[in-house]
C-alpha positions in Angstrom: 35.9 198.2 -61.2 39.0 196.7 -59.6 42.7 196.8 -59.9 43.2 200.4 -58.9 45.9 201.5 -56.5 44.3 203.2 -53.5 46.4 205.0 -50.9 45.1 205.7 -47.4 47.1 207.9 -45.1 46.1 207.4 -41.5 45.3 204.0 -42.9 45.1 202.2 -39.6 42.6 204.6 -38.0 39.0 204.0 -37.4 37.6 205.3 -40.6 40.4 204.4 -43.0 40.8 200.8 -41.7 37.1 200.2 -42.5 37.4 201.8 -45.9 40.5 199.6 -46.6 38.3 196.5 -46.1 35.8 197.7 -48.7 38.5 198.4 -51.3 40.2 195.1 -50.5 37.0 193.2 -51.2 36.8 195.0 -54.6 40.2 193.6 -55.5 42.0 196.9 -55.5 45.6 197.4 -54.4 45.3 199.0 -51.0 48.2 200.8 -49.3 47.8 201.7 -45.6 50.3 204.5 -44.9 50.6 205.2 -41.2 53.1 206.0 -38.5 51.6 203.3 -36.2 53.6 200.2 -35.3 51.9 197.1 -36.5 51.3 195.8 -33.0 49.3 199.0 -32.3 46.8 198.2 -35.1 43.2 197.1 -34.5 43.1 193.3 -34.6 40.7 193.5 -37.5 43.3 195.5 -39.5 46.0 193.0 -38.7 43.7 190.2 -39.8 43.0 192.0 -43.1 46.7 192.3 -43.8 47.2 188.6 -43.0 44.4 187.4 -45.2 44.4 189.9 -48.2 47.5 189.8 -50.4 46.3 193.0 -52.1 46.5 195.0 -48.9 49.9 196.3 -47.7 51.0 198.4 -44.7 53.7 201.0 -45.2 55.0 202.5 -42.0 55.9 206.1 -42.6 55.6 209.7 -41.4 53.4 212.1 -43.2 56.0 214.8 -42.4 58.5 212.9 -44.7 57.8 214.3 -48.2 59.9 211.6 -49.9 58.1 208.8 -48.2 54.7 210.2 -49.1 55.7 210.8 -52.7 57.0 207.2 -53.0 53.8 205.6 -51.7 51.6 207.9 -53.9 53.3 206.7 -57.2 50.8 205.0 -59.4 47.8 205.8 -57.2 44.4 206.5 -58.7 42.6 207.3 -55.5 44.3 209.0 -52.5 42.7 209.5 -49.1 44.5 211.8 -46.8 43.3 211.2 -43.3 46.5 211.2 -41.4 46.4 213.9 -38.7 47.5 214.7 -35.2 44.2 214.8 -33.2 43.4 215.9 -29.7 42.0 219.0 -28.0 43.7 220.3 -24.9 46.3 217.6 -25.2 47.9 219.5 -28.1 48.7 222.7 -26.1 52.5 223.0 -25.7 52.9 220.9 -28.9 52.0 223.7 -31.3 55.0 223.3 -33.6 54.6 219.6 -33.8 50.9 219.9 -34.6 51.7 222.3 -37.4 54.3 219.9 -38.8 51.8 217.0 -38.9 48.6 218.8 -39.8 49.9 221.5 -42.1 53.2 220.4 -43.5 52.0 216.9 -43.7 48.9 218.0 -45.6 51.0 219.9 -48.1 53.2 216.8 -48.5 50.1 214.7 -49.2 48.7 217.3 -51.7 52.0 217.6 -53.6 52.6 213.9 -53.7 49.1 213.2 -55.0 49.5 216.0 -57.6 52.8 214.7 -58.8 51.4 211.2 -59.0 48.5 212.4 -61.1 45.8 210.9 -58.9 42.2 210.9 -60.2 40.6 211.6 -56.8 42.0 213.1 -53.6 39.7 212.7 -50.7 40.3 214.5 -47.4 38.4 215.6 -44.2 38.4 219.4 -44.1 38.5 221.5 -40.9 35.8 220.6 -38.3 32.9 222.8 -37.7 34.2 223.8 -34.3 36.2 226.8 -35.6 35.3 228.8 -32.5 37.5 226.5 -30.5 41.0 228.0 -30.1 43.1 224.8 -30.0 46.2 223.7 -32.0 44.1 221.0 -33.7 41.4 223.3 -35.0 43.8 226.0 -36.1 46.1 223.6 -38.0 43.2 221.7 -39.6 41.8 225.0 -40.8 45.1 225.9 -42.3 45.5 222.4 -43.9 42.1 222.7 -45.4 42.9 226.1 -47.0 46.1 224.7 -48.5 44.2 221.7 -49.9 41.7 224.1 -51.5 44.6 226.1 -52.9 45.9 222.9 -54.5 42.5 222.4 -56.1 42.0 225.9 -57.4 45.6 226.8 -58.4 47.1 223.5 -59.3 44.1 221.4 -60.3 44.4 218.7 -57.7 41.0 216.8 -57.9 40.1 217.3 -54.2 36.9 216.0 -52.6 36.3 217.2 -49.0 34.3 215.1 -46.6 33.3 217.1 -43.5 32.7 214.2 -41.2 30.5 214.6 -38.1 31.2 212.9 -34.8 31.9 209.4 -36.0 31.6 206.5 -33.6 31.4 202.7 -33.7 33.3 199.5 -33.1 37.1 199.8 -33.0 37.2 203.4 -31.8 39.4 203.6 -28.7 38.3 205.5 -25.6 41.9 206.7 -25.2 44.0 207.3 -28.2 46.8 205.2 -26.7 48.0 203.9 -30.1 48.6 207.4 -31.5 52.3 207.4 -32.4 52.6 211.1 -31.9 53.2 211.3 -28.2 53.1 212.8 -25.6 49.5 213.9 -25.4 46.3 211.9 -24.7 43.0 212.4 -26.4 39.7 210.8 -25.4 36.8 209.8 -27.6 33.4 210.5 -26.1 31.3 207.7 -27.3 33.8 205.0 -26.5 34.6 206.5 -23.1 30.9 206.6 -22.2 30.2 203.1 -23.3 33.2 201.6 -21.5 32.3 203.5 -18.3 28.7 202.3 -18.5 29.7 198.7 -18.9 31.9 199.0 -15.8 29.1 200.9 -13.9 31.4 203.9 -13.5 30.5 207.6 -13.7 30.2 209.0 -17.2 32.3 212.2 -17.5 30.1 214.8 -19.2 31.9 218.0 -19.8 30.2 221.3 -18.8 26.5 221.2 -18.4 26.1 218.6 -21.1 23.8 220.8 -23.2 26.4 221.2 -26.0 25.3 219.1 -28.9 26.9 217.3 -31.8 25.9 215.2 -34.8 26.8 211.6 -34.0 27.1 209.3 -37.0 27.7 205.5 -37.1 30.9 204.3 -38.7 29.2 202.1 -41.4 27.4 205.2 -42.8 30.6 207.2 -42.9 32.4 204.3 -44.7 29.7 204.2 -47.3 30.1 208.0 -47.8 33.8 207.6 -48.2 33.4 204.9 -50.8 31.0 207.1 -52.8 33.3 210.2 -52.7 35.7 209.4 -55.6 33.5 210.6 -58.4 33.9 213.5 -60.9 30.8 215.3 -59.8 32.2 215.8 -56.3 35.6 217.3 -57.3 36.1 220.7 -55.7 33.2 220.2 -53.3 33.1 220.0 -49.5 30.4 217.6 -48.4 29.0 217.1 -44.9 28.6 213.5 -43.8 26.4 213.1 -40.7 22.8 212.6 -39.7 21.6 216.2 -39.8 20.5 215.8 -36.2 22.4 217.3 -33.2 22.0 215.6 -29.9 23.1 217.0 -26.5 26.0 215.2 -24.9 24.0 214.7 -21.7 21.2 213.0 -23.7 23.8 210.6 -25.3 25.1 209.7 -21.9 21.6 209.0 -20.6 20.8 206.9 -23.7 23.9 204.8 -23.2 23.1 204.2 -19.5 19.6 203.2 -20.5 20.6 200.8 -23.3 23.3 199.1 -21.3 21.1 198.9 -18.1 24.0 200.4 -16.3 24.1 201.7 -12.7 26.4 204.5 -13.8 25.7 208.1 -13.0 26.6 211.3 -14.9 29.5 213.3 -13.5 29.9 216.8 -14.8 33.5 217.8 -15.4 35.0 221.1 -16.7 35.2 221.8 -20.4 38.7 221.2 -21.7 41.1 224.2 -22.3 40.1 226.0 -25.5 36.6 224.6 -25.7 33.3 226.5 -25.6 29.8 225.2 -25.8 28.7 224.7 -29.4 25.9 223.0 -31.3 26.8 221.4 -34.6 25.1 219.2 -37.2 25.7 218.2 -40.8 23.9 219.8 -43.8 23.1 216.8 -46.0 22.2 218.7 -49.1 25.6 218.2 -50.8 25.8 214.6 -49.8 22.5 213.9 -51.4 23.3 216.0 -54.5 26.9 214.8 -55.2 27.1 211.4 -53.6 23.5 210.2 -53.6 24.2 209.4 -49.9 22.2 209.6 -46.7 22.7 207.9 -43.3 20.8 204.7 -42.6 21.5 204.1 -38.9 20.1 206.3 -36.2 21.8 207.1 -32.9 20.0 204.5 -30.7 20.6 201.7 -33.2 24.2 202.8 -33.7 24.9 202.6 -29.9 23.2 199.1 -29.8 25.5 197.9 -32.6 28.6 199.4 -30.8 28.1 198.1 -27.2 28.9 194.4 -27.9 32.4 195.4 -29.3 33.3 197.1 -26.0 31.8 194.4 -23.9 34.0 191.9 -25.7 37.0 194.2 -25.3 36.4 194.5 -21.6 35.6 190.8 -21.1 32.1 191.3 -19.9 28.7 190.0 -21.1 27.1 192.3 -23.6 23.7 193.7 -22.3 22.4 194.0 -25.9 
């Protein structure tokens, strides 16, 4: 089916920029709504905009209810992935984080409801609810408001609880995040870039904390399968169902890249505690007929060449 209007907030981010390509190839009208400047986009996203006439970038702020309402008009599918991310970097920015992650979410829900969208897809709160950080607290509140819009107002919501997604395009430092100040780092990208430069890999704490690391292609496929009637009102985990200790991931990256890097233990960030998380794939199989295809080692091997090219070095794989 083609010709639908699909709106993606946070549309220039890692996940949504990849989802945009899939919808563009289907012939749908794709709107990337984001606060980024065009020059901050991934080169692949800029190329998509240049080549595909059915893809359009709308620069806007999720806090601007009128702008969100305008872009939502006529949409059949609405993905709300715009968020202010970061862990310790969001302390002293509590009000701003609430404005983006809570008020912005309410704006998105209301705009989608008024537009009569058929499907509203969003990432609920992370599993790390024991972390006392502005990001976790505001994402939890945003999730509860979204569920309220489903139960009380009938917004056809579909929650995708995405595990630790990684892959090509992900930036080690969120330098393109328009909501500054504040710097966030992405673990997998940080580790791979450090390994390619033979620098120490900064493992937080003892490295025994574990997470579910899932490759971008698998997540994009899950996102594409999400807009369906059977999934409305559900929260669905997308991951591998396997949790891997952070230290083991670092060791795997050093091995795969043949790096001379060492592991350097650094303190956990403010608000963090050691946790172990993994996806429960039951709902993904039941409602989306989805399961991951790419394991961690293969995902890393597919990711390394992107960073090697970015750094201007020869890829070891």
